[in-house]
C-alpha positions as CSV (number, residue, x, y, z in Angstrom):
1,P,86.4,76.2,108.1
2,S,87.7,78.8,106.0
3,F,86.9,79.2,102.5
4,A,90.4,79.0,101.6
5,G,90.7,75.4,102.9
6,L,87.6,74.3,101.3
7,A,88.7,75.4,98.1
8,S,91.9,73.9,98.5
9,A,90.5,70.6,99.0
10,A,87.6,70.9,96.4
11,S,89.4,72.8,93.6
12,R,86.0,73.9,92.7
13,P,85.4,77.2,94.3
14,S,81.5,77.1,93.5
15,W,81.3,73.4,95.2
16,A,83.0,74.8,98.3
17,L,81.1,77.7,98.7
18,R,77.7,75.5,98.4
19,Q,79.5,73.2,101.0
20,A,79.9,76.1,103.8
21,F,76.1,75.9,103.9
22,V,73.9,73.0,105.3
23,G,71.0,72.5,103.0
24,G,71.5,76.3,101.8
25,K,71.2,77.7,105.2
26,R,74.0,78.6,107.7
27,T,73.5,77.6,111.3
28,L,70.4,79.3,113.1
29,C,70.9,82.0,115.6
30,A,70.9,79.8,119.2
31,K,70.2,82.9,120.9
32,A,66.6,84.2,119.4
33,G,66.0,80.8,118.0
34,K,65.8,82.5,114.3
35,E,67.9,82.2,111.4
36,P,70.3,85.2,111.4
37,L,70.4,87.9,108.4
38,R,72.9,86.5,105.9
39,V,74.5,88.9,103.4
40,A,76.7,88.3,100.6
41,I,79.0,91.1,99.6
42,V,80.8,90.5,96.1
43,G,84.3,92.7,96.2
44,A,86.6,92.8,99.1
45,G,87.6,96.4,98.4
46,P,87.1,99.4,100.4
47,A,83.4,99.7,99.7
48,G,82.9,96.0,100.7
49,F,84.5,96.0,104.1
50,Y,82.8,99.4,104.9
51,T,79.4,97.8,104.0
52,A,80.5,94.6,106.2
53,R,81.5,96.6,109.2
54,T,78.4,98.5,109.2
55,I,76.1,95.7,109.0
56,L,77.9,93.6,111.5
57,K,77.7,96.7,113.9
58,K,74.2,97.7,113.4
59,L,72.5,94.3,113.2
60,E,72.8,91.9,116.1
61,G,73.7,88.2,114.7
62,A,74.0,89.0,111.2
63,E,76.4,86.9,109.0
64,V,78.4,88.3,106.0
65,D,80.5,86.8,103.7
66,I,83.0,89.0,101.7
67,I,83.3,87.1,98.0
68,E,86.3,88.3,96.1
69,M,87.5,87.2,92.6
70,L,91.3,87.6,93.8
71,P,92.8,85.3,96.2
72,T,93.5,88.3,98.5
73,P,91.5,91.1,99.8
74,F,91.5,95.0,99.9
75,G,90.9,95.6,96.2
76,L,92.0,99.2,95.5
77,V,94.0,99.6,98.5
78,R,96.1,97.1,97.6
79,Y,96.2,97.5,93.6
80,G,95.2,101.1,93.5
81,V,97.1,103.4,96.1
82,A,100.5,104.4,94.8
83,P,103.0,102.1,96.2
84,D,105.0,105.2,97.6
85,H,101.7,106.4,99.8
86,A,102.3,103.4,102.4
87,E,100.7,105.7,105.0
88,T,97.3,105.4,102.9
89,K,97.5,101.8,102.7
90,N,97.3,101.5,106.6
91,V,93.6,101.4,106.3
92,Q,94.0,97.7,105.5
93,N,94.4,97.6,109.5
94,E,91.1,98.6,109.6
95,F,89.7,95.9,107.0
96,E,91.5,93.2,109.1
97,Q,89.9,94.2,112.0
98,V,86.4,93.5,110.1
99,M,87.3,90.3,109.2
100,D,88.1,89.3,112.8
101,M,84.5,90.2,113.6
102,P,82.2,87.6,114.5
103,G,79.9,86.5,111.9
104,C,82.4,87.7,109.2
105,R,84.2,85.5,106.3
106,F,86.3,86.1,103.5
107,M,85.9,84.0,100.3
108,G,88.7,84.6,98.0
109,G,89.1,83.1,94.5
110,V,85.5,83.0,93.7
111,T,84.3,84.8,90.4
112,V,80.5,85.4,90.3
113,G,79.2,84.5,87.1
114,Q,81.7,81.8,86.6
115,D,82.3,79.7,90.0
116,V,79.0,80.9,91.0
117,S,76.0,82.7,89.7
118,T,73.9,85.6,91.1
119,S,70.9,83.5,91.3
120,E,72.8,80.8,93.5
121,L,74.0,83.5,95.7
122,R,70.2,85.2,95.9
123,S,69.2,81.6,97.0
124,L,71.8,81.2,100.0
125,Y,71.6,84.8,101.3
126,H,68.8,87.4,102.4
127,A,70.6,90.1,100.8
128,V,73.4,90.3,98.0
129,V,75.8,93.7,97.7
130,M,77.3,94.3,94.5
131,S,80.7,96.5,95.6
132,Y,83.0,95.2,93.0
133,G,85.0,97.6,91.1
134,A,85.6,98.6,87.1
135,S,86.6,95.6,85.2
136,G,87.0,97.4,82.0
137,D,88.4,100.5,80.5
138,A,86.6,103.5,79.5
139,S,87.4,104.3,75.7
140,L,88.0,107.8,74.8
141,G,87.0,107.0,71.1
142,I,90.1,109.2,69.6
143,P,92.0,108.2,66.8
144,G,95.2,106.6,68.1
145,E,94.0,105.4,71.3
146,G,95.1,102.0,70.8
147,L,98.4,102.8,69.4
148,Q,101.4,101.0,71.1
149,G,102.6,103.0,74.0
150,S,99.0,104.1,74.7
151,M,97.3,102.5,77.7
152,S,94.7,103.2,80.3
153,A,96.0,104.2,83.8
154,R,93.9,101.4,85.2
155,R,96.2,99.1,83.4
156,F,99.4,100.9,84.3
157,V,98.5,101.4,87.8
158,N,97.4,97.7,88.3
159,W,100.9,96.8,86.8
160,Y,103.2,98.6,88.8
161,N,100.9,97.3,91.9
162,G,101.5,93.9,91.1
163,H,98.0,93.0,90.4
164,P,98.1,89.1,89.2
165,H,96.0,89.8,85.9
166,F,98.3,92.7,84.7
167,A,101.6,91.3,85.5
168,S,102.2,90.3,82.0
169,L,101.4,93.7,80.5
170,K,104.0,95.0,78.2
171,V,105.1,98.4,79.3
172,D,107.8,99.8,77.3
173,L,109.2,103.2,78.8
174,T,112.1,103.5,76.5
175,A,110.3,105.0,73.3
176,G,111.5,108.6,74.4
177,P,111.8,111.4,77.1
178,R,108.4,112.6,77.3
179,A,105.3,111.1,78.3
180,A,101.6,112.7,78.3
181,V,99.0,111.6,81.0
182,I,95.5,112.5,80.2
183,G,93.2,113.5,83.1
184,N,93.4,116.0,86.2
185,G,92.7,113.8,89.2
186,N,94.8,112.1,91.9
187,V,95.6,109.1,89.4
188,A,96.8,111.1,87.0
189,I,99.2,112.6,89.4
190,D,100.4,109.1,90.7
191,V,101.1,108.2,87.3
192,A,103.2,111.2,86.5
193,R,104.9,110.8,89.9
194,V,105.6,107.2,89.6
195,L,107.4,108.0,86.0
196,L,109.5,110.4,87.5
197,R,110.2,109.4,90.9
198,P,113.9,108.1,91.7
199,L,114.3,104.6,91.2
200,D,115.9,104.3,94.7
201,E,112.7,106.1,96.5
202,L,110.7,103.4,94.7
203,A,112.8,100.7,95.5
204,K,111.9,101.3,99.1
205,T,108.1,100.7,98.5
206,D,106.1,97.4,97.8
207,M,106.1,98.0,94.0
208,A,106.4,95.2,92.2
209,D,109.9,93.8,90.9
210,Y,109.1,93.8,87.3
211,A,107.9,97.4,87.6
212,L,111.2,98.5,89.1
213,E,113.2,96.6,86.2
214,E,111.3,98.6,83.7
215,L,111.4,102.1,85.3
216,A,115.2,101.3,85.6
217,R,115.1,101.3,82.0
218,S,113.1,104.1,81.5
219,E,113.8,107.1,79.4
220,V,111.1,109.3,80.5
221,K,112.2,112.7,81.7
222,E,109.1,115.0,81.0
223,V,105.6,114.2,81.8
224,D,102.8,116.6,80.4
225,V,99.5,116.4,82.5
226,V,96.7,117.1,79.9
227,A,93.4,117.8,81.0
228,R,90.0,119.4,79.1
229,R,89.3,121.6,81.9
230,G,91.2,124.3,83.7
231,P,93.0,124.2,87.2
232,A,89.9,125.0,89.1
233,Q,87.9,122.3,88.2
234,A,90.9,119.8,88.7
235,A,90.0,116.7,90.9
236,W,93.4,116.3,92.4
237,T,94.1,117.2,96.0
238,T,96.5,119.8,97.0
239,A,98.6,117.3,98.9
240,E,99.1,115.5,95.7
241,L,99.8,118.5,93.6
242,R,102.4,119.6,96.1
243,E,104.1,116.2,96.0
244,V,104.7,116.5,92.3
245,V,105.4,120.2,92.1
246,G,108.4,119.7,94.6
247,M,110.1,117.0,92.4
248,S,113.2,117.9,90.4
249,C,111.8,116.4,87.2
250,S,109.6,118.1,84.8
251,V,105.8,117.9,85.5
252,N,103.8,120.1,83.0
253,F,100.3,120.9,83.3
254,R,98.4,121.7,79.9
């Protein structure tokens, strides 16, 4: 049975996870008469799915459980890729094929360390792969970092992409016409582009409705992308840069 069904019936993810096994073991490999390799992958983002695909392709009879804190899979692809880059999200099709592979199961709504411990996972599986993303922000340690109107790109991106943990984040874009983005990578370009892209274009994407409502009230007309190093060290791709340079609104690189 699927993990979702077990969790729904029991309302206790850790109980459901343990009940997915018989005596702490999954079914034996009938062909070889030996117990198959059992692997738990914690985190259902790209790293987790690529790891699962490699294991299932290279190791015959292997069984892989992808364990995810959220009820939905795909991690960074779902909540990190900008909503106006739908073609990048097409990689989800590959991940869906991985979930359809024999021996692969997706277990959503399970928080490791809360619903099930790492020691329990190690007792149930031959190997446990940790492939989850950052759960906190990297502090710059500068004065004013915690002031109202200042937030990490991680929180802002998760907010406009509809991440359930950030849906209630207070984002006010009415304070003035100018915003600053610190960093010179693709995420910085994504944030600048989302802040300035015409609303009618964003409305055609899968951006969260509450984010569209806030962007409709936005007073931001100009974005400064501020970086410590120069253009030669910039981490953004040419395609990302070309996209913002071609916008009618003002994006300044400093």
